[in-house]
C-alpha positions in Angstrom: 0.0 0.0 0.0 1.4 3.4 -1.0 2.1 5.9 1.7 0.5 9.2 1.1 1.5 12.6 2.7 -1.1 15.4 2.5 0.0 19.0 3.2 -2.6 21.6 4.4 -1.3 25.2 4.4 -3.2 27.2 7.1 -3.7 30.9 7.5 -6.3 32.4 9.9 -8.7 29.4 9.7 -9.8 29.5 13.3 -13.5 29.4 12.3 -13.3 26.1 10.4 -10.1 24.3 11.6 -11.9 22.1 14.1 -14.3 21.0 11.5 -11.4 20.2 9.2 -9.6 18.2 11.9 -12.8 16.1 12.6 -13.1 15.3 8.8 -9.5 14.3 8.6 -9.7 12.0 11.6 -12.7 10.3 10.1 -11.1 10.0 6.7 -7.8 8.7 8.1 -9.4 6.1 10.4 -9.7 3.6 7.6 -6.7 4.8 5.7 -3.6 4.1 7.8 -1.3 4.8 4.8 -2.3 8.5 4.9 -0.6 11.1 7.0 -1.4 14.8 7.1 0.9 17.8 7.7 -0.7 21.2 8.8 1.6 24.1 8.1 0.5 27.2 10.0 1.6 30.2 7.9 1.9 32.8 10.6 -1.8 33.0 11.5 -2.8 36.0 13.6 -6.0 34.5 15.0 -6.5 31.4 17.2 -5.6 28.9 14.5 -2.3 27.8 16.0 -3.7 27.5 19.5 -6.7 25.4 18.3 -4.5 23.1 16.3 -2.0 22.6 19.0 -4.6 21.8 21.6 -6.7 19.5 19.5 -3.7 17.5 18.1 -2.2 17.1 21.6 -5.5 15.7 23.0 -6.0 13.5 20.0 -2.6 11.9 20.4 -2.5 10.8 16.8 0.6 9.9 14.9 -0.7 10.5 11.4 -1.3 14.2 11.8 1.6 16.6 12.2 1.8 20.3 12.8 4.4 22.8 11.7 4.3 26.5 12.5 6.3 29.7 12.1 5.7 33.2 13.3 5.2 35.4 10.2 2.9 35.0 7.2 5.0 34.1 4.1 2.5 33.0 1.6 0.7 29.8 0.5 3.5 28.7 -1.8 6.0 29.0 1.0 3.8 27.0 3.4 3.3 24.2 0.9 7.1 24.1 0.1 7.8 23.8 3.9 5.4 20.9 4.2 7.0 19.1 1.3 10.4 19.2 3.1 8.9 17.1 5.9 6.7 14.8 3.7 7.9 11.2 3.4 5.0 9.6 1.5 5.4 7.7 -1.8 2.9 10.3 -3.0 2.8 13.9 -1.8 -0.4 15.9 -2.1 -1.6 19.3 -1.0 -5.0 20.8 -0.5 -6.7 23.8 1.0 -7.1 23.5 4.8 -10.7 24.7 4.7 -11.5 21.6 2.6 -12.8 23.5 -0.3 -12.5 20.1 -2.0 -13.6 17.0 -0.3 -11.1 14.6 1.1 -12.5 11.8 -1.1 -10.8 13.5 -4.1 -7.5 12.3 -2.6 -8.4 8.6 -3.3 -8.9 9.5 -7.0 -5.6 11.4 -7.1 -3.8 8.4 -5.6 -5.3 6.1 -8.2 -4.2 8.4 -11.0 -0.7 8.8 -9.6 -0.1 5.1 -10.6 0.0 6.4 -14.2 1.1 10.1 -14.0 3.9 12.0 -12.3 1.5 14.8 -11.3 -2.3 14.9 -10.9 -4.1 18.3 -10.7 -7.7 19.0 -9.8 -9.7 20.7 -12.6 -12.9 22.5 -11.8 -13.8 22.9 -15.5 -14.1 19.1 -15.8 -16.8 18.9 -13.2 -20.4 19.8 -14.1 -22.0 22.8 -12.3 -18.7 23.5 -10.5 -19.2 27.2 -10.3 -22.9 27.3 -9.2 -23.2 29.8 -6.4 -19.8 31.4 -7.0 -19.8 35.2 -7.2 -19.6 36.8 -10.7 -16.3 38.5 -9.8 -14.6 35.3 -8.7 -15.9 33.5 -11.8 -14.4 36.2 -14.0 -11.1 36.5 -12.1 -10.6 32.7 -12.3 -11.4 32.5 -16.0 -9.2 35.5 -16.9 -6.2 34.2 -14.9 -6.4 30.7 -16.4 -6.7 32.2 -19.9 -3.7 34.4 -19.3 -1.8 31.4 -17.9 -2.5 29.4 -21.1 -1.6 32.3 -23.4 1.6 33.6 -21.7 3.0 30.2 -20.7 1.5 28.2 -23.6 0.0 25.6 -21.3 -2.8 23.2 -22.3 -4.6 23.0 -19.0 -7.8 24.9 -18.4 -7.5 25.1 -14.6 -4.2 25.3 -12.8 -5.2 26.9 -9.5 -7.6 24.5 -7.9 -6.2 23.9 -4.4 -5.7 20.2 -4.7 -2.8 18.4 -6.4 -0.7 15.3 -6.1 2.9 14.3 -7.0 5.1 11.2 -6.9 7.6 11.7 -4.1 10.7 12.2 -6.2 8.9 14.6 -8.6 7.6 16.7 -5.7 11.0 16.9 -4.0 12.6 18.0 -7.3 10.0 20.5 -8.4 9.6 22.2 -5.0 13.4 22.8 -4.9 12.9 24.9 -8.0 9.9 26.7 -6.8 10.6 30.5 -6.3 7.1 32.0 -5.9 5.7 32.2 -2.4 2.2 33.4 -3.1 -0.8 32.1 -4.9 0.8 31.8 -8.4 3.2 29.0 -7.1 0.7 26.4 -8.6 1.2 27.7 -12.1 5.0 27.9 -11.6 5.2 24.3 -10.6 3.0 23.1 -13.5 4.9 25.2 -16.0 8.3 23.9 -15.0 7.0 20.3 -14.8 5.4 20.6 -18.3 8.6 22.1 -19.8 10.6 19.3 -18.2 8.4 16.6 -19.7 6.7 15.3 -16.7 3.4 13.4 -17.3 0.5 15.5 -15.9 -3.0 14.1 -15.4 -6.2 15.9 -14.5 -9.2 14.9 -12.4 -12.6 16.7 -12.1 -13.1 18.4 -8.8 -16.1 20.3 -7.4 -15.9 23.0 -4.8 -17.9 22.3 -1.7 -21.2 24.2 -1.3 -20.0 25.8 2.0 -16.8 27.2 0.4 -18.7 28.8 -2.5 -20.1 31.4 -0.1 -17.0 31.8 2.0 -15.3 35.2 1.8 -12.1 34.8 -0.3 -8.7 35.9 1.2 -7.7 36.9 -2.4 -8.0 40.6 -3.2 -9.3 40.3 -6.7 -7.7 43.6 -8.0 -4.3 43.6 -6.2 -3.7 39.9 -6.4 -4.8 39.6 -10.0 -2.2 42.2 -10.9 0.5 40.3 -8.9 -0.5 37.1 -10.6 -0.2 38.6 -14.0 3.3 39.8 -13.4 4.1 36.4 -11.8 3.2 34.8 -15.1 5.6 37.1 -17.0 8.3 36.4 -14.4 7.9 32.6 -14.7 8.3 32.7 -18.4 11.3 35.1 -18.3 13.0 33.1 -15.5 12.6 29.8 -17.4 14.0 31.4 -20.6 17.0 32.6 -18.6 17.6 29.2 -17.0 16.7 30.4 -13.5 14.9 27.1 -12.8 18.0 25.0 -13.4 19.7 23.3 -10.4 22.4 25.9 -10.0 19.8 28.6 -9.5 17.7 26.8 -6.8 16.5 29.4 -4.2 16.2 28.5 -0.6 13.4 30.5 1.1 
């Protein structure tokens, strides 16, 4: 049975983190090959205290907790988790469980045939029902720009659930240089250019998450993401993702 490590980056999720933990405990009960790594990305609410208390009382060995003081971005948090992951497969997903844990079983099955498996909301029917108009537009525009600027064939590169074979994850995350939300696209671009096999699975956003207030500032973060895309292409053309140019955060 393949061992699976799942990384969950966490930032100010005090309102839902207990619910997430309960779901993970239920999910892992019949899946001893799964282990979960929470990475607290400098939360300023009670997230750290809640996680520490709940995990201490649970006394489980298949859920770990990493924390640091200052917020450094989702990409940094996931990269930190990968350093500590030892599964044959390494996955990451949003800590508010925007996508159900059952998607992980599908990803694991697909990783038998692919180096990387990414969730794609566009493959799921009615995946954006209930989503605000601005979030729909922002998502479509960013994915369109990603395909145009980076010449990628995937229609959704920022769904917060992805899986990698261990050696692939360790190699790609060494090359990762973006700390913020665009790190997903950076990883996929480098992987695609290096010839890794990338598969997709349909994923559907949970009904509760559709109405959750997003941490993304649609205007400011969209501009940042646009420039990130230009930076990714430029850096790759200049050989900045080669081994001699690895950046340690």
